[in-house]
C-alpha positions in Angstrom: -69.7 -32.3 -97.6 -68.4 -29.3 -99.5 -70.8 -27.1 -101.4 -69.2 -28.2 -104.7 -69.8 -31.9 -103.9 -73.4 -31.1 -102.9 -74.1 -29.3 -106.1 -72.6 -32.1 -108.1 -74.7 -34.7 -106.3 -77.9 -32.7 -106.9 -76.9 -32.4 -110.6 -76.4 -36.2 -110.9 -79.8 -36.8 -109.3 -81.4 -34.3 -111.7 -79.8 -36.0 -114.7 -80.8 -39.5 -113.5 -84.4 -38.3 -113.0 -84.4 -36.9 -116.6 -83.2 -40.2 -117.9 -85.9 -42.1 -116.0 -88.6 -39.7 -117.4 -87.3 -40.3 -120.9 -87.6 -44.0 -120.5 -91.1 -43.7 -118.9 -92.2 -41.9 -122.1 -91.0 -44.7 -124.4 -91.8 -48.1 -122.9 -90.3 -49.9 -125.9 -86.8 -49.0 -124.7 -84.1 -46.6 -125.9 -80.5 -46.9 -126.8 -77.8 -44.9 -125.0 -77.5 -42.6 -127.9 -81.3 -42.0 -128.0 -81.4 -41.3 -124.3 -78.5 -38.8 -124.7 -80.3 -37.0 -127.5 -83.5 -36.7 -125.5 -82.0 -35.5 -122.3 -79.4 -33.4 -124.0 -76.3 -34.9 -122.3 -73.1 -36.4 -123.6 -73.4 -40.2 -124.3 -70.5 -40.9 -121.9 -72.4 -39.1 -119.1 -75.6 -41.1 -119.9 -73.7 -44.3 -120.0 -72.2 -43.6 -116.5 -75.5 -42.7 -115.0 -77.4 -45.6 -116.6 -74.7 -48.0 -115.2 -75.4 -46.8 -111.7 -79.2 -47.1 -112.3 -78.7 -50.6 -113.5 -76.8 -51.6 -110.4 -79.9 -50.5 -108.4 -82.3 -52.3 -110.8 -83.9 -49.0 -111.6 -83.2 -49.7 -115.3 -82.4 -52.8 -117.3 -80.9 -53.6 -120.6 -83.1 -55.9 -122.8 -83.1 -57.4 -126.2 -80.2 -58.1 -128.6 -79.7 -54.4 -129.2 -79.3 -53.7 -125.5 -82.2 -51.2 -125.3 -82.6 -49.6 -121.9 -85.9 -49.8 -120.1 -87.3 -49.0 -116.7 -86.4 -51.8 -114.3 -88.3 -53.9 -111.7 -87.4 -51.6 -108.8 -89.2 -48.7 -110.5 -92.3 -50.9 -110.8 -92.1 -51.8 -107.1 -91.7 -48.2 -106.1 -94.6 -47.2 -108.3 -96.9 -49.8 -106.9 -95.9 -48.8 -103.3 -96.7 -45.1 -104.1 -100.0 -46.0 -105.8 -101.0 -48.1 -102.7 -100.1 -45.2 -100.5 -102.2 -42.8 -102.5 -105.2 -45.1 -102.5 -105.0 -45.6 -98.7 -104.5 -41.9 -98.1 -107.5 -41.0 -100.2 -109.8 -43.7 -99.0 -111.4 -41.9 -96.1 -111.8 -38.7 -98.2 -113.6 -40.8 -100.9 -115.9 -42.4 -98.3 -116.8 -39.0 -96.8 -117.4 -37.4 -100.1 -119.7 -40.3 -101.2 -121.6 -40.0 -98.0 -121.9 -36.2 -98.4 -123.3 -36.4 -102.0 -124.9 -39.9 -101.8 -123.2 -40.7 -105.2 -120.5 -43.0 -106.4 -116.9 -41.5 -106.1 -113.9 -42.7 -108.1 -110.2 -42.4 -107.8 -108.1 -42.8 -111.0 -104.6 -42.2 -112.2 -103.1 -41.2 -115.5 -101.3 -44.1 -117.1 -100.0 -43.7 -120.6 -103.0 -42.6 -122.7 -105.8 -43.4 -120.3 -107.2 -43.1 -116.8 -107.0 -46.2 -114.7 -109.5 -46.7 -111.9 -107.7 -47.3 -108.6 -110.6 -47.2 -106.1 -114.3 -46.6 -105.9 -116.9 -45.9 -103.2 -120.4 -46.8 -104.5 -123.3 -44.4 -104.0 -126.4 -45.2 -101.9 -129.0 -44.7 -104.7 -130.6 -47.7 -106.2 -129.8 -46.1 -109.6 -126.1 -45.5 -109.5 -123.0 -45.7 -111.7 -120.4 -48.4 -111.1 -117.0 -49.0 -112.8 -114.6 -51.8 -112.1 -111.2 -51.2 -110.5 -108.7 -51.4 -113.3 -111.0 -50.1 -115.9 -109.3 -47.7 -118.4 -111.2 -44.6 -119.5 -110.1 -42.2 -122.4 -109.0 -38.7 -121.6 -110.9 -36.4 -124.0 -114.5 -37.4 -123.2 -114.4 -38.0 -119.4 -114.4 -35.7 -116.4 -111.4 -37.3 -114.8 -109.4 -37.3 -118.1 -110.2 -33.7 -118.8 -109.3 -32.7 -115.3 -105.9 -34.3 -115.7 -105.4 -32.8 -119.2 -106.1 -29.4 -117.8 -103.4 -29.8 -115.2 -100.7 -30.4 -118.0 -98.7 -28.0 -120.0 -100.8 -27.2 -123.1 -98.2 -28.6 -125.6 -98.2 -31.9 -123.8 -102.0 -32.0 -123.6 -102.3 -31.2 -127.2 -100.1 -34.0 -128.3 -102.0 -36.5 -126.1 -105.4 -35.2 -127.3 -104.6 -35.3 -131.0 -103.2 -38.8 -130.6 -106.4 -40.0 -128.9 -108.6 -38.3 -131.5 -106.5 -40.1 -134.3 -106.6 -43.4 -132.5 -110.3 -43.3 -131.9 -111.2 -41.8 -135.3 -112.7 -38.7 -133.6 -112.7 -35.3 -135.3 -111.9 -32.4 -133.0 -110.9 -28.8 -133.0 -107.9 -28.2 -130.7 -108.6 -24.5 -130.2 -112.0 -25.1 -128.8 -110.8 -28.1 -126.7 -107.9 -26.0 -125.3 -110.3 -23.2 -124.3 -112.3 -25.8 -122.4 -109.2 -27.0 -120.6 -108.3 -23.4 -119.7 -111.8 -23.1 -118.2 -111.2 -26.3 -116.2 -107.8 -25.1 -115.0 -109.4 -21.8 -113.9 -112.4 -23.3 -112.2 -110.8 -26.5 -110.9 -113.5 -28.8 -112.1 -114.0 -30.8 -115.4 -117.3 -32.1 -116.7 -118.6 -34.9 -118.8 -122.2 -34.4 -119.9 -123.3 -37.7 -121.5 -120.1 -37.6 -123.7 -118.4 -40.8 -122.5 -121.5 -42.9 -121.7 -125.1 -41.8 -122.7 -127.2 -41.4 -119.5 -124.2 -40.7 -117.3 -122.6 -37.3 -116.5 -119.7 -36.6 -114.2 -117.6 -34.0 -112.4 -113.9 -34.4 -111.8 -110.9 -32.7 -110.2 -107.2 -33.4 -110.5 -104.3 -33.5 -108.1 -100.7 -34.6 -108.3 -99.1 -37.0 -105.8 -95.7 -36.6 -104.2 -94.1 -38.2 -107.2 -95.8 -35.8 -109.6 -98.2 -38.4 -111.0 -101.6 -37.0 -112.0 -104.7 -38.4 -110.3 -108.4 -37.4 -110.4 -111.3 -37.8 -108.1 -114.6 -37.9 -110.0 -118.3 -38.2 -109.2 -120.3 -39.9 -111.9 -124.1 -39.3 -111.7 -127.0 -40.6 -113.7 -127.9 -37.7 -116.0 -131.5 -37.8 -114.9 -130.4 -36.2 -111.5 -127.2 -34.4 -112.6 -128.8 -31.0 -112.7 -130.2 -31.2 -109.2 -127.0 -32.6 -107.7 -124.5 -30.5 -109.7 -124.0 -27.5 -107.3 -123.8 -29.7 -104.1 -121.3 -32.1 -105.8 -119.2 -29.2 -107.1 -118.8 -27.8 -103.6 -118.1 -31.1 -101.9 -115.7 -32.3 -104.6 -113.7 -29.0 -104.5 -113.4 -29.3 -100.7 -112.3 -32.9 -100.9 -109.6 -32.4 -103.5 -108.4 -29.4 -101.5 -108.0 -31.6 -98.5 -106.2 -34.3 -100.4 -103.7 -31.7 -101.9 -103.1 -30.3 -98.4 -102.3 -33.8 -97.1 -99.9 -34.4 -100.0 -98.2 -31.1 -99.4 
């Protein structure tokens, strides 16, 4: 293949990825014109790429207005990737839980919340347990804060302000942004009785091969948080470093 053909092929893939990301951000669907505006491409180019994506069931046209949405093949690929991440992380979660004798959770950012994908319960009689599939907010949880700190600040601010408005919470962005900067610098996020009274947590974020943000978190009854904090920080940092290394 000539260099020009190679560059053109890469450009088409890049443009298709931009279109898919635009559709991911608006699950209600977008018209061709709206997509063209969001990805800054001519409508004719968008129409051509969308046609190819439709043929592969990566996008579908729905409703009387022909809005374009992500298709079933994207869902299948997403589920396969999610399963792969859970399987890959499972042994790391088990080893971490054994090391700190506390519950360990794996969650993923989905829309405006953190969805729990896996959990290894701790060995203490008094322990914290959440159900797989539970959705936690971002601004008051260790896993949510870890993921927010991994984002560009403009994106994080938009998400944070939307959550504050949705939950009727007053907040000061400058102070929250400073906290996210500290999380990004240190690698660990904290929830000290802020999401659930009596439970504190430490979390760390990582991105999978598709760029989706995940977090490993260790919730701990606040009555023993101080005594466990240093050991959990060290073990969690090592675990997430190993996960990132495996993901490349």
